Each structure stands twice: as structure tokens, then as C-alpha cells.
TISENU-257443 format. One record per atom (N, C-alpha, C): atom name; x negated, y negated, z; residue in three letters. Coordinates in nm, 2 decimals. Layout:
<pts>
[pt CA [X Y Z] ALA]
...
</pts>
This chain:
<pts>
[pt N [-1.00 -0.06 -0.67] VAL]
[pt CA [-0.99 0.07 -0.59] VAL]
[pt C [-1.05 0.04 -0.45] VAL]
[pt N [-0.97 0.07 -0.35] LEU]
[pt CA [-1.02 0.06 -0.21] LEU]
[pt C [-1.06 0.20 -0.17] LEU]
[pt N [-1.18 0.21 -0.11] LEU]
[pt CA [-1.23 0.34 -0.05] LEU]
[pt C [-1.25 0.32 0.09] LEU]
[pt N [-1.22 0.43 0.17] SER]
[pt CA [-1.25 0.43 0.31] SER]
[pt C [-1.34 0.55 0.34] SER]
[pt N [-1.44 0.52 0.42] TYR]
[pt CA [-1.54 0.62 0.46] TYR]
[pt C [-1.55 0.65 0.61] TYR]
[pt N [-1.59 0.77 0.64] SER]
[pt CA [-1.63 0.81 0.77] SER]
[pt C [-1.77 0.86 0.76] SER]
[pt N [-1.87 0.78 0.80] GLY]
[pt CA [-2.00 0.81 0.77] GLY]
[pt C [-2.03 0.80 0.62] GLY]
[pt N [-2.08 0.90 0.56] SER]
[pt CA [-2.10 0.90 0.41] SER]
[pt C [-1.99 0.97 0.33] SER]
[pt N [-1.88 1.02 0.41] GLN]
[pt CA [-1.77 1.10 0.35] GLN]
[pt C [-1.66 1.01 0.31] GLN]
[pt N [-1.61 1.01 0.19] ALA]
[pt CA [-1.49 0.93 0.15] ALA]
[pt C [-1.37 1.01 0.21] ALA]
[pt N [-1.29 0.93 0.28] VAL]
[pt CA [-1.17 0.99 0.35] VAL]
[pt C [-1.04 0.93 0.30] VAL]
[pt N [-1.04 0.83 0.22] GLY]
[pt CA [-0.92 0.76 0.17] GLY]
[pt C [-0.95 0.68 0.05] GLY]
[pt N [-0.85 0.67 -0.03] MET]
[pt CA [-0.86 0.58 -0.15] MET]
[pt C [-0.72 0.53 -0.19] MET]
[pt N [-0.72 0.41 -0.25] SER]
[pt CA [-0.60 0.35 -0.29] SER]
[pt C [-0.63 0.26 -0.41] SER]
[pt N [-0.55 0.27 -0.52] GLU]
[pt CA [-0.56 0.19 -0.63] GLU]
[pt C [-0.47 0.06 -0.62] GLU]
[pt N [-0.53 -0.05 -0.62] VAL]
[pt CA [-0.46 -0.18 -0.60] VAL]
[pt C [-0.49 -0.27 -0.73] VAL]
[pt N [-0.39 -0.32 -0.79] TYR]
[pt CA [-0.41 -0.40 -0.91] TYR]
[pt C [-0.30 -0.50 -0.93] TYR]
[pt N [-0.34 -0.61 -1.00] GLU]
[pt CA [-0.24 -0.71 -1.03] GLU]
[pt C [-0.16 -0.67 -1.16] GLU]
[pt N [-0.03 -0.64 -1.14] GLU]
[pt CA [0.05 -0.59 -1.24] GLU]
[pt C [0.10 -0.70 -1.33] GLU]
[pt N [0.15 -0.81 -1.27] PHE]
[pt CA [0.20 -0.93 -1.33] PHE]
[pt C [0.14 -1.05 -1.25] PHE]
[pt N [0.15 -1.17 -1.31] LYS]
[pt CA [0.10 -1.29 -1.24] LYS]
[pt C [0.16 -1.29 -1.09] LYS]
[pt N [0.07 -1.29 -1.00] GLU]
[pt CA [0.10 -1.30 -0.85] GLU]
[pt C [0.18 -1.17 -0.80] GLU]
[pt N [0.19 -1.07 -0.88] THR]
[pt CA [0.26 -0.95 -0.84] THR]
[pt C [0.16 -0.83 -0.85] THR]
[pt N [0.14 -0.77 -0.73] TRP]
[pt CA [0.04 -0.66 -0.72] TRP]
[pt C [0.11 -0.53 -0.69] TRP]
[pt N [0.04 -0.42 -0.74] SER]
[pt CA [0.09 -0.29 -0.71] SER]
[pt C [-0.01 -0.20 -0.63] SER]
[pt N [0.04 -0.12 -0.54] ILE]
[pt CA [-0.05 -0.03 -0.47] ILE]
[pt C [0.00 0.11 -0.52] ILE]
[pt N [-0.09 0.19 -0.58] LEU]
[pt CA [-0.06 0.32 -0.63] LEU]
[pt C [-0.17 0.42 -0.59] LEU]
[pt N [-0.14 0.54 -0.61] SER]
[pt CA [-0.23 0.65 -0.59] SER]
[pt C [-0.30 0.65 -0.46] SER]
[pt N [-0.23 0.62 -0.35] SER]
[pt CA [-0.30 0.62 -0.22] SER]
[pt C [-0.32 0.77 -0.18] SER]
[pt N [-0.43 0.80 -0.12] TRP]
[pt CA [-0.46 0.93 -0.06] TRP]
[pt C [-0.55 0.92 0.06] TRP]
[pt N [-0.51 0.99 0.16] ILE]
[pt CA [-0.59 0.99 0.29] ILE]
[pt C [-0.62 1.14 0.32] ILE]
[pt N [-0.74 1.18 0.34] LYS]
[pt CA [-0.78 1.31 0.38] LYS]
[pt C [-0.70 1.35 0.50] LYS]
[pt N [-0.63 1.47 0.50] PRO]
[pt CA [-0.54 1.50 0.61] PRO]
[pt C [-0.59 1.48 0.75] PRO]
[pt N [-0.71 1.51 0.78] GLN]
[pt CA [-0.75 1.50 0.92] GLN]
[pt C [-0.78 1.35 0.96] GLN]
[pt N [-0.77 1.26 0.87] PHE]
[pt CA [-0.79 1.12 0.90] PHE]
[pt C [-0.66 1.04 0.89] PHE]
[pt N [-0.55 1.10 0.87] ARG]
[pt CA [-0.42 1.03 0.86] ARG]
[pt C [-0.38 0.99 1.00] ARG]
[pt N [-0.32 0.88 1.01] GLY]
[pt CA [-0.27 0.82 1.14] GLY]
[pt C [-0.35 0.70 1.18] GLY]
[pt N [-0.44 0.65 1.10] GLY]
[pt CA [-0.51 0.52 1.13] GLY]
[pt C [-0.58 0.47 1.01] GLY]
[pt N [-0.63 0.55 0.93] VAL]
[pt CA [-0.70 0.51 0.81] VAL]
[pt C [-0.61 0.44 0.71] VAL]
[pt N [-0.49 0.50 0.69] GLY]
[pt CA [-0.39 0.44 0.60] GLY]
[pt C [-0.35 0.30 0.64] GLY]
[pt N [-0.33 0.28 0.77] LYS]
[pt CA [-0.29 0.15 0.82] LYS]
[pt C [-0.40 0.05 0.79] LYS]
[pt N [-0.52 0.08 0.82] ARG]
[pt CA [-0.64 -0.01 0.80] ARG]
[pt C [-0.65 -0.04 0.65] ARG]
[pt N [-0.63 0.06 0.56] MET]
[pt CA [-0.65 0.04 0.42] MET]
[pt C [-0.54 -0.05 0.37] MET]
[pt N [-0.41 -0.04 0.42] LEU]
[pt CA [-0.30 -0.13 0.38] LEU]
[pt C [-0.33 -0.27 0.43] LEU]
[pt N [-0.38 -0.28 0.55] GLU]
[pt CA [-0.42 -0.42 0.60] GLU]
[pt C [-0.52 -0.48 0.50] GLU]
[pt N [-0.63 -0.40 0.47] MET]
[pt CA [-0.73 -0.45 0.38] MET]
[pt C [-0.67 -0.49 0.24] MET]
[pt N [-0.58 -0.41 0.19] ALA]
[pt CA [-0.52 -0.44 0.06] ALA]
[pt C [-0.44 -0.57 0.06] ALA]
[pt N [-0.36 -0.58 0.17] ILE]
[pt CA [-0.28 -0.71 0.18] ILE]
[pt C [-0.37 -0.83 0.20] ILE]
[pt N [-0.48 -0.82 0.28] GLU]
[pt CA [-0.57 -0.93 0.30] GLU]
[pt C [-0.63 -0.97 0.16] GLU]
[pt N [-0.67 -0.87 0.08] GLU]
[pt CA [-0.74 -0.90 -0.05] GLU]
[pt C [-0.64 -0.96 -0.14] GLU]
[pt N [-0.52 -0.91 -0.15] ILE]
[pt CA [-0.41 -0.96 -0.23] ILE]
[pt C [-0.38 -1.11 -0.20] ILE]
[pt N [-0.37 -1.14 -0.07] LYS]
[pt CA [-0.35 -1.28 -0.03] LYS]
[pt C [-0.46 -1.37 -0.07] LYS]
[pt N [-0.59 -1.32 -0.06] LYS]
[pt CA [-0.70 -1.40 -0.10] LYS]
[pt C [-0.70 -1.43 -0.25] LYS]
[pt N [-0.64 -1.34 -0.33] ARG]
[pt CA [-0.62 -1.36 -0.47] ARG]
[pt C [-0.49 -1.43 -0.51] ARG]
[pt N [-0.42 -1.49 -0.41] LYS]
[pt CA [-0.30 -1.57 -0.43] LYS]
[pt C [-0.18 -1.48 -0.47] LYS]
[pt N [-0.18 -1.35 -0.44] GLY]
[pt CA [-0.07 -1.27 -0.47] GLY]
[pt C [0.05 -1.31 -0.39] GLY]
[pt N [0.17 -1.30 -0.44] ARG]
[pt CA [0.29 -1.34 -0.38] ARG]
[pt C [0.38 -1.22 -0.34] ARG]
[pt N [0.37 -1.11 -0.42] THR]
[pt CA [0.45 -0.99 -0.41] THR]
[pt C [0.37 -0.87 -0.42] THR]
[pt N [0.40 -0.77 -0.34] ILE]
[pt CA [0.33 -0.64 -0.34] ILE]
[pt C [0.44 -0.53 -0.37] ILE]
[pt N [0.41 -0.45 -0.47] LEU]
[pt CA [0.50 -0.33 -0.50] LEU]
[pt C [0.42 -0.21 -0.45] LEU]
[pt N [0.49 -0.11 -0.39] PHE]
[pt CA [0.43 0.00 -0.33] PHE]
[pt C [0.52 0.12 -0.37] PHE]
[pt N [0.46 0.22 -0.44] GLY]
[pt CA [0.54 0.34 -0.47] GLY]
[pt C [0.51 0.45 -0.37] GLY]
[pt N [0.61 0.51 -0.31] ILE]
[pt CA [0.59 0.61 -0.21] ILE]
[pt C [0.68 0.73 -0.24] ILE]
[pt N [0.63 0.85 -0.22] LYS]
[pt CA [0.71 0.98 -0.24] LYS]
[pt C [0.81 0.98 -0.13] LYS]
[pt N [0.93 1.02 -0.17] LEU]
[pt CA [1.05 1.02 -0.08] LEU]
[pt C [1.03 1.11 0.04] LEU]
[pt N [0.95 1.21 0.04] LYS]
[pt CA [0.93 1.30 0.15] LYS]
[pt C [0.81 1.25 0.24] LYS]
[pt N [0.74 1.15 0.20] ASN]
[pt CA [0.62 1.10 0.28] ASN]
[pt C [0.67 1.01 0.39] ASN]
[pt N [0.72 1.07 0.50] ASP]
[pt CA [0.77 0.99 0.61] ASP]
[pt C [0.67 0.90 0.67] ASP]
[pt N [0.54 0.95 0.68] ARG]
[pt CA [0.44 0.86 0.74] ARG]
[pt C [0.42 0.73 0.66] ARG]
[pt N [0.41 0.75 0.53] ALA]
[pt CA [0.39 0.63 0.44] ALA]
[pt C [0.51 0.54 0.45] ALA]
[pt N [0.63 0.59 0.45] ILE]
[pt CA [0.75 0.51 0.46] ILE]
[pt C [0.75 0.43 0.59] ILE]
[pt N [0.72 0.50 0.70] HIS]
[pt CA [0.71 0.43 0.83] HIS]
[pt C [0.61 0.32 0.83] HIS]
[pt N [0.49 0.35 0.77] LEU]
[pt CA [0.38 0.25 0.76] LEU]
[pt C [0.43 0.13 0.68] LEU]
[pt N [0.49 0.15 0.57] ALA]
[pt CA [0.53 0.04 0.48] ALA]
[pt C [0.64 -0.04 0.56] ALA]
[pt N [0.73 0.02 0.62] GLU]
[pt CA [0.83 -0.05 0.70] GLU]
[pt C [0.77 -0.13 0.81] GLU]
[pt N [0.66 -0.08 0.88] SER]
[pt CA [0.60 -0.15 0.98] SER]
[pt C [0.53 -0.28 0.93] SER]
[pt N [0.49 -0.29 0.81] PHE]
[pt CA [0.43 -0.41 0.75] PHE]
[pt C [0.54 -0.50 0.69] PHE]
[pt N [0.66 -0.46 0.69] GLY]
[pt CA [0.77 -0.54 0.64] GLY]
[pt C [0.81 -0.51 0.50] GLY]
[pt N [0.76 -0.40 0.44] PHE]
[pt CA [0.81 -0.36 0.30] PHE]
[pt C [0.96 -0.32 0.31] PHE]
[pt N [1.03 -0.36 0.21] LYS]
[pt CA [1.17 -0.32 0.19] LYS]
[pt C [1.19 -0.23 0.07] LYS]
[pt N [1.27 -0.12 0.09] LYS]
[pt CA [1.29 -0.03 -0.02] LYS]
[pt C [1.38 -0.10 -0.13] LYS]
[pt N [1.34 -0.09 -0.25] THR]
[pt CA [1.41 -0.16 -0.36] THR]
[pt C [1.47 -0.06 -0.46] THR]
[pt N [1.42 0.07 -0.46] HIS]
[pt CA [1.47 0.17 -0.56] HIS]
[pt C [1.43 0.31 -0.51] HIS]
[pt N [1.52 0.40 -0.54] GLU]
[pt CA [1.49 0.54 -0.51] GLU]
[pt C [1.52 0.62 -0.63] GLU]
[pt N [1.43 0.71 -0.68] ASP]
[pt CA [1.44 0.79 -0.80] ASP]
[pt C [1.44 0.94 -0.76] ASP]
[pt N [1.55 1.00 -0.74] LEU]
[pt CA [1.56 1.14 -0.70] LEU]
[pt C [1.49 1.23 -0.80] LEU]
[pt N [1.50 1.20 -0.93] SER]
[pt CA [1.44 1.29 -1.03] SER]
[pt C [1.29 1.30 -1.02] SER]
[pt N [1.23 1.18 -0.98] SER]
[pt CA [1.08 1.19 -0.97] SER]
[pt C [1.04 1.21 -0.82] SER]
[pt N [1.13 1.20 -0.73] GLY]
[pt CA [1.10 1.21 -0.59] GLY]
[pt C [1.02 1.10 -0.53] GLY]
[pt N [1.04 0.98 -0.59] SER]
[pt CA [0.97 0.86 -0.54] SER]
[pt C [1.06 0.74 -0.51] SER]
[pt N [1.01 0.65 -0.44] SER]
[pt CA [1.08 0.53 -0.40] SER]
[pt C [0.99 0.41 -0.43] SER]
[pt N [1.05 0.30 -0.45] SER]
[pt CA [0.97 0.17 -0.47] SER]
[pt C [1.00 0.08 -0.36] SER]
[pt N [0.90 0.01 -0.31] TRP]
[pt CA [0.90 -0.08 -0.20] TRP]
[pt C [0.84 -0.21 -0.23] TRP]
[pt N [0.89 -0.32 -0.17] LYS]
[pt CA [0.84 -0.45 -0.20] LYS]
[pt C [0.82 -0.53 -0.08] LYS]
[pt N [0.71 -0.61 -0.08] LEU]
[pt CA [0.67 -0.70 0.03] LEU]
[pt C [0.65 -0.84 -0.03] LEU]
[pt N [0.72 -0.94 0.01] ASP]
[pt CA [0.70 -1.08 -0.03] ASP]
[pt C [0.60 -1.14 0.07] ASP]
[pt N [0.49 -1.19 0.02] LEU]
[pt CA [0.39 -1.25 0.11] LEU]
[pt C [0.42 -1.39 0.14] LEU]
[pt N [0.38 -1.43 0.26] LYS]
[pt CA [0.39 -1.57 0.30] LYS]
[pt C [0.25 -1.62 0.31] LYS]
[pt N [0.23 -1.74 0.25] HIS]
[pt CA [0.10 -1.79 0.25] HIS]
[pt C [0.10 -1.92 0.34] HIS]
[pt N [-0.01 -1.93 0.42] GLU]
[pt CA [-0.02 -2.05 0.51] GLU]
[pt C [-0.06 -2.17 0.42] GLU]
[pt N [-0.01 -2.28 0.46] ALA]
[pt CA [-0.04 -2.41 0.39] ALA]
[pt C [-0.19 -2.44 0.41] ALA]
[pt N [-0.25 -2.49 0.30] SER]
[pt CA [-0.39 -2.52 0.30] SER]
[pt C [-0.41 -2.66 0.36] SER]
</pts>
């Protein structure tokens, strides 16, 4: 779980876990409304950095269809939409990570 704070107040959280070997998922992201517009970007950067450190190759990201901010953020990091489920109102996104040679 990633947590973001402003002083002693929690303003954002995201659940990040390895779903399959080298495939990670980002779920249950939440940012306090008055902190949206910067905290989410930094949290996604931190999640990607941590997943790379753990040798992750793929990140899956579930986003609500009406969450235009999250969709724009995902696209800005290179995520591509892989599935859309109108009945649940959600979409699935995928990012293939590139690792630098050691």
C-alpha cells in the first residue's frame, strides 16, 4: 500500500501488488479531492519506480470509465487501454516496462 501525506494528514493511497510473476496491479487508488492534480502523478511515479526495483515487467491498472483525470494520467505514463467493461463501468490499462541493462 502506498500512502501520501500532507503533514500528518493522509491525502492519498493506492494498493499495489504482484498479481503474477513480473506482473503487478494497481488497485483502489484514492486521492483526497483537494489534493488531486499532483499527488496522483507522484504516487504513480513511486509505484512504477518500486515495481521496477522488484523486476516487474508489466503493470495493470483498473480505472473507472468516467475518471477522466486518471485516464489522462495513465495515458501520460504510456499505459494503453486493453479492456472496457460497460456493466461495471471500469476499464483495464496496461504498461509494459522497459528495464535498463545492468
